[in-house]
C-alpha positions as CSV (number, residue, x, y, z in Angstrom):
1,M,8.9,2.1,17.1
2,R,5.2,1.1,17.4
3,I,3.2,-0.5,14.6
4,G,-0.6,-0.9,15.0
5,F,-2.1,-4.0,13.4
6,D,-5.8,-4.6,12.9
7,I,-6.2,-8.2,13.8
8,S,-9.9,-8.1,12.9
9,G,-9.2,-7.1,9.3
10,G,-9.4,-9.5,6.3
11,D,-11.5,-12.5,5.2
12,F,-9.7,-14.9,7.5
13,A,-9.2,-12.8,10.6
14,P,-8.1,-13.2,13.3
15,D,-6.2,-16.5,12.6
16,Y,-4.2,-15.5,9.5
17,C,-3.5,-12.1,11.1
18,L,-2.1,-13.7,14.2
19,D,-0.1,-16.3,12.2
20,G,1.4,-13.3,10.4
21,V,2.3,-11.7,13.7
22,I,4.1,-14.8,14.8
23,L,6.1,-14.9,11.5
24,A,6.9,-11.2,11.6
25,A,8.0,-11.3,15.3
26,K,10.9,-13.6,14.2
27,E,12.2,-11.0,11.8
28,L,11.4,-7.6,13.4
29,P,14.1,-6.1,15.6
30,K,13.5,-5.8,19.3
31,N,12.8,-2.1,19.2
32,V,9.6,-2.7,17.2
33,K,6.5,-3.0,19.4
34,L,3.4,-4.6,17.7
35,V,0.1,-3.2,19.0
36,L,-2.7,-5.6,18.2
37,I,-6.1,-4.0,17.8
38,G,-9.1,-6.4,18.0
39,D,-10.4,-9.1,20.2
40,A,-7.6,-9.5,22.8
41,E,-9.1,-12.5,24.5
42,K,-9.3,-14.5,21.3
43,A,-5.8,-13.4,20.3
44,R,-4.3,-14.6,23.6
45,E,-6.1,-17.9,23.4
46,Y,-4.8,-18.4,19.8
47,F,-1.2,-17.5,20.7
48,T,-1.4,-20.0,23.6
49,K,-2.7,-22.7,21.3
50,K,0.2,-22.0,18.9
51,N,2.7,-22.0,21.8
52,A,3.6,-18.4,21.0
53,D,4.5,-15.8,23.6
54,H,1.7,-13.2,23.7
55,T,3.4,-11.1,26.4
56,Q,5.6,-9.4,23.9
57,Y,2.6,-7.6,22.2
58,E,0.4,-4.8,23.4
59,F,-3.4,-5.3,23.0
60,I,-6.1,-2.8,22.3
61,H,-9.3,-4.7,22.9
62,T,-12.4,-4.3,20.8
63,T,-14.9,-6.6,19.2
64,E,-16.4,-4.0,16.9
65,V,-15.5,-4.4,13.2
66,I,-16.2,-2.5,10.0
67,E,-17.3,-5.3,7.8
68,M,-16.2,-5.6,4.2
69,G,-19.7,-4.8,2.7
70,E,-20.4,-1.7,4.8
71,H,-20.4,1.8,3.5
72,P,-17.0,3.1,4.4
73,T,-17.9,6.7,5.4
74,K,-21.0,5.7,7.3
75,A,-19.3,2.8,9.1
76,F,-16.2,4.8,10.0
77,S,-18.4,7.6,11.7
78,Q,-20.9,5.2,13.3
79,K,-18.4,2.7,14.7
80,P,-16.0,4.6,16.9
81,N,-15.0,1.4,18.7
82,S,-14.1,-0.5,15.5
83,S,-10.6,-1.8,15.1
84,I,-10.0,0.5,12.1
85,F,-11.3,3.7,13.8
86,L,-9.2,3.0,16.9
87,G,-6.1,2.4,14.8
88,F,-6.5,5.8,13.1
89,K,-7.2,7.4,16.5
90,L,-4.0,6.1,17.9
91,L,-2.2,7.1,14.7
92,K,-3.5,10.7,14.9
93,E,-2.5,10.9,18.6
94,E,1.0,9.7,17.6
95,Q,0.8,6.7,19.8
96,L,1.6,4.6,16.7
97,D,4.2,5.1,14.0
98,A,2.2,3.1,11.5
99,F,-1.1,1.4,11.1
100,V,-1.7,-1.8,9.1
101,S,-5.0,-3.4,8.1
102,A,-6.5,-5.7,5.5
103,G,-10.0,-4.7,6.5
104,N,-12.5,-2.5,4.6
105,T,-10.3,-0.7,2.0
106,G,-12.8,2.2,1.7
107,A,-12.8,2.7,5.5
108,M,-9.0,2.7,5.5
109,L,-8.9,5.4,2.8
110,V,-11.6,7.4,4.7
111,G,-9.5,7.2,7.9
112,S,-6.4,8.3,5.9
113,M,-8.1,11.3,4.4
114,F,-10.2,12.5,7.3
115,T,-8.2,11.5,10.4
116,V,-4.5,11.7,9.7
117,K,-5.3,13.8,6.5
118,A,-3.3,14.6,3.4
119,I,0.1,16.3,3.5
120,P,-0.3,20.0,2.7
121,G,0.2,20.5,-1.0
122,V,-0.8,16.9,-1.9
123,I,-3.9,17.1,-4.1
124,R,-4.9,13.4,-4.0
125,P,-3.2,10.7,-1.9
126,C,-2.9,7.4,-3.7
127,I,-2.0,3.7,-3.5
128,T,0.6,1.7,-5.3
129,T,1.3,-1.8,-6.5
130,I,4.5,-3.8,-7.3
131,V,5.1,-4.6,-11.0
132,P,7.8,-7.3,-11.4
133,K,10.4,-6.7,-14.1
134,E,11.4,-9.6,-16.4
135,S,15.0,-8.6,-16.0
136,G,14.8,-8.7,-12.2
137,G,13.7,-6.3,-9.5
138,F,10.4,-4.5,-9.8
139,S,8.7,-1.2,-10.6
140,I,5.8,0.5,-8.7
141,M,2.6,1.7,-10.3
142,L,0.3,4.4,-9.0
143,D,-2.6,5.0,-8.7
144,V,-4.2,1.6,-8.6
145,G,-7.7,2.5,-7.4
146,T,-8.0,5.5,-5.1
147,N,-8.6,8.1,-7.8
148,A,-10.5,6.8,-10.9
149,D,-10.3,10.2,-12.6
150,C,-7.3,12.4,-12.4
151,K,-6.3,15.9,-13.7
152,P,-2.9,16.4,-15.2
153,D,-1.5,18.1,-12.1
154,V,-2.6,15.1,-10.0
155,L,-0.7,12.7,-12.3
156,Y,2.3,15.0,-12.1
157,Q,2.2,14.7,-8.3
158,F,2.0,10.9,-8.6
159,G,5.3,11.1,-10.3
160,I,6.8,12.9,-7.3
161,L,5.2,10.5,-4.7
162,G,6.1,7.4,-6.7
163,S,9.7,8.6,-7.2
164,I,10.2,9.3,-3.5
165,C,8.7,6.0,-2.5
166,A,10.8,4.0,-5.0
167,Q,14.0,5.7,-3.9
168,E,13.5,5.8,-0.1
169,V,11.5,2.6,0.6
170,Y,12.5,0.3,-2.3
171,K,16.0,1.7,-2.7
172,I,15.8,2.3,-6.5
173,D,18.4,4.9,-7.3
174,N,17.2,7.8,-9.5
175,P,14.0,6.0,-10.5
176,K,12.8,6.4,-14.0
177,V,9.2,7.8,-14.2
178,G,7.0,6.8,-17.1
179,L,3.4,7.9,-18.0
180,L,1.2,5.0,-19.0
181,N,-0.3,5.8,-22.4
182,I,-1.5,4.2,-25.7
183,G,1.7,5.4,-27.5
184,E,5.2,6.7,-26.9
185,E,4.7,10.0,-28.8
186,P,3.8,13.1,-26.7
187,E,0.7,13.8,-28.7
188,K,-0.8,10.3,-28.1
189,G,-3.6,9.5,-25.6
190,N,-6.5,11.5,-24.3
191,L,-6.4,15.1,-23.4
192,V,-5.5,14.4,-19.8
193,S,-2.5,12.3,-20.8
194,Q,-1.3,14.9,-23.3
195,A,-1.5,17.6,-20.7
196,A,0.2,15.5,-18.1
197,H,3.0,14.7,-20.5
198,A,3.5,18.5,-21.2
199,L,3.8,19.1,-17.4
200,M,6.1,16.1,-16.8
201,K,8.5,16.4,-19.7
202,D,10.7,19.2,-18.2
203,S,10.3,18.2,-14.6
204,K,13.1,18.8,-12.2
205,D,11.2,16.9,-9.5
206,F,11.7,13.4,-11.0
207,N,13.5,11.6,-13.8
208,F,10.8,11.5,-16.5
209,V,11.4,9.1,-19.4
210,G,8.2,9.8,-21.3
211,N,5.2,7.8,-22.2
212,I,5.3,4.0,-21.9
213,E,2.8,1.5,-23.4
214,G,1.2,-1.5,-21.9
215,R,3.8,-3.8,-23.5
216,D,6.5,-1.9,-21.5
217,L,5.0,-2.5,-18.1
218,F,7.2,-5.5,-17.3
219,T,10.4,-4.6,-19.2
220,G,11.8,-2.1,-16.7
221,K,11.5,0.8,-19.1
222,A,10.2,2.7,-16.1
223,D,10.7,2.2,-12.4
224,V,7.6,4.3,-11.5
225,I,4.5,3.9,-13.7
226,V,2.0,6.8,-13.4
227,C,-1.6,6.4,-14.4
228,E,-5.2,7.1,-13.3
229,G,-6.6,4.8,-10.6
230,F,-9.2,3.4,-13.1
231,V,-6.4,2.2,-15.5
232,G,-4.1,1.1,-12.7
233,N,-6.8,-1.0,-11.0
234,V,-7.6,-2.7,-14.3
235,V,-3.9,-3.6,-14.9
236,L,-3.6,-4.8,-11.3
237,K,-6.6,-7.1,-11.4
238,A,-5.7,-8.4,-14.9
239,S,-2.2,-9.3,-13.6
240,E,-3.6,-11.0,-10.5
241,A,-6.0,-13.0,-12.7
242,F,-3.1,-14.0,-15.0
243,Y,-1.1,-15.2,-12.0
244,E,-4.0,-17.3,-10.8
245,M,-4.4,-18.9,-14.2
246,V,-0.7,-19.8,-14.2
247,K,-1.0,-21.4,-10.8
248,K,-4.2,-23.3,-11.7
249,R,-2.3,-24.9,-14.6
250,N,0.4,-26.0,-12.2
251,R,3.0,-24.0,-13.9
252,S,6.0,-22.8,-12.0
253,D,8.3,-20.1,-13.2
254,D,10.7,-17.9,-11.2
255,Y,9.4,-14.7,-13.0
256,F,5.7,-15.4,-12.8
257,D,6.0,-16.4,-9.2
258,K,6.9,-12.8,-8.5
259,F,3.3,-11.8,-9.2
260,N,2.2,-13.4,-5.9
261,Y,0.9,-10.5,-3.9
262,E,1.8,-12.3,-0.7
263,L,5.5,-11.5,-1.3
264,Y,4.8,-7.8,-1.0
265,G,2.1,-7.7,1.7
266,G,0.2,-4.5,1.2
267,T,0.4,-1.1,-0.3
268,P,1.3,2.2,1.4
269,V,-1.2,5.1,1.2
270,L,1.1,7.8,-0.2
271,G,0.6,11.5,0.5
272,V,-0.9,11.4,4.0
273,N,0.5,12.5,7.3
274,S,1.4,9.1,8.7
275,N,2.3,5.6,7.7
276,V,-0.8,3.6,6.6
277,I,-0.6,0.2,4.9
278,V,-3.6,-1.4,3.2
279,G,-3.7,-5.1,2.6
280,H,-5.7,-7.5,0.4
281,G,-8.8,-8.9,2.0
282,I,-7.7,-12.4,1.2
283,S,-4.3,-11.9,2.8
284,S,-2.5,-15.0,4.1
285,A,-0.2,-15.2,7.0
286,L,2.8,-14.6,4.7
287,A,1.2,-11.4,3.3
288,F,0.5,-10.1,6.8
289,K,4.1,-10.7,7.8
290,N,5.3,-8.8,4.8
291,M,2.8,-5.9,5.5
292,L,4.4,-5.5,9.0
293,L,7.9,-5.6,7.6
294,L,6.9,-3.0,5.0
295,A,5.5,-0.8,7.8
296,K,8.9,-1.0,9.6
297,D,10.7,-0.1,6.4
298,M,8.5,2.9,5.8
299,I,9.1,4.2,9.3
300,D,12.9,3.7,9.0
301,A,12.8,5.5,5.6
302,R,11.0,8.5,7.2
303,L,9.0,8.5,4.0
304,N,6.4,11.1,5.0
305,D,9.0,13.5,6.3
306,K,10.7,13.4,2.9
307,I,7.4,13.9,1.1
308,K,6.6,16.9,3.3
309,Q,10.0,18.4,2.5
310,I,9.4,18.2,-1.2
311,F,5.9,19.7,-1.0
312,Q,7.0,22.5,1.3
C-alpha cells in the first residue's frame, strides 16, 4: 500500500506536514509506504532535527508549489513539477493507492476531475464533512463546496455516494439518508429539493428517511445528509465558527470538542477513479496524521471499487 503525501501543501508546510508523518508512522501498519512529495532535502533535515528515521519514507523531490492564491486550472496546467501535479501523475500511473494534500483545494479538484477523472456514471464528484451527533457517533454531509448548484439527479447520486462511504469507510450499518430542506413535508423547499425528494422517496439504492431540517443536523435523524454544495459549505463554515467561539470562551465540552476538524483530518473526493483526500489549509500535525489514517482506511475499504460496482 502506497500513500502519496504533499508535504508542500498547507499554510504551515512543510513542518506541520512532517510532524503529521511522524505521528502517523507510529500507527500505520508496516505494509503502508508513505511517499513524500516536496522538498526532500528540507524534509530529511527536519526529520534529523526531530530524531526521526527518514529512511522508512520514499521521497519525490520538487520545490515547485501551487500556491493557495493561484488560479487552480491555470496553475495545474502551468506547473507540471508542482507537488500536486506530481501526486496526481503518480496516482494516474497507479504508482500510488491514495494521494493526500492540504494545498490549493481548487487544484486538488481539478486534478481529481481531469487526471484520475470521474467514475463512469457519476455526474458530479463531491466532498463531505463530518457532522457530530449529540447522541454519539457522527453523520456525514455532502456536498460541502464542490458543486454550488445541483440538479435533482445529482442530489440523488450524492445519496448513493454518501451511503456507500458511510457504510464502507465509517462502518455505519444501513445508513439513513436525509435530504436537507426547510421542512419535513415532501412539497417543501425549492423546485430542486421537491424534485430530488420525488426521485429519492422510492429509492432502492439507499435508505431514504425523507427531508430533514437544520435543527435535525446534529440529532442523528440521518446518517447521510444530502444538500447542494452552496448550502453544505455555509453549514460547514458556520459550524467551524461556532466551535471557534466556544474555544475562545475557554469552554470545554465532550460534545462540542467533536467539532474540531483535526480529529477527522480531511475529506475524501467521492466519485473519482482513485483515493484523493483534501485537507484544510490550516491543518495541524494531528489533522495531517488523521488524513493519512483516513487514506489507509479508504484503501482498505476498496471504496472506489464498490462505487464503480453500483454505477455499473
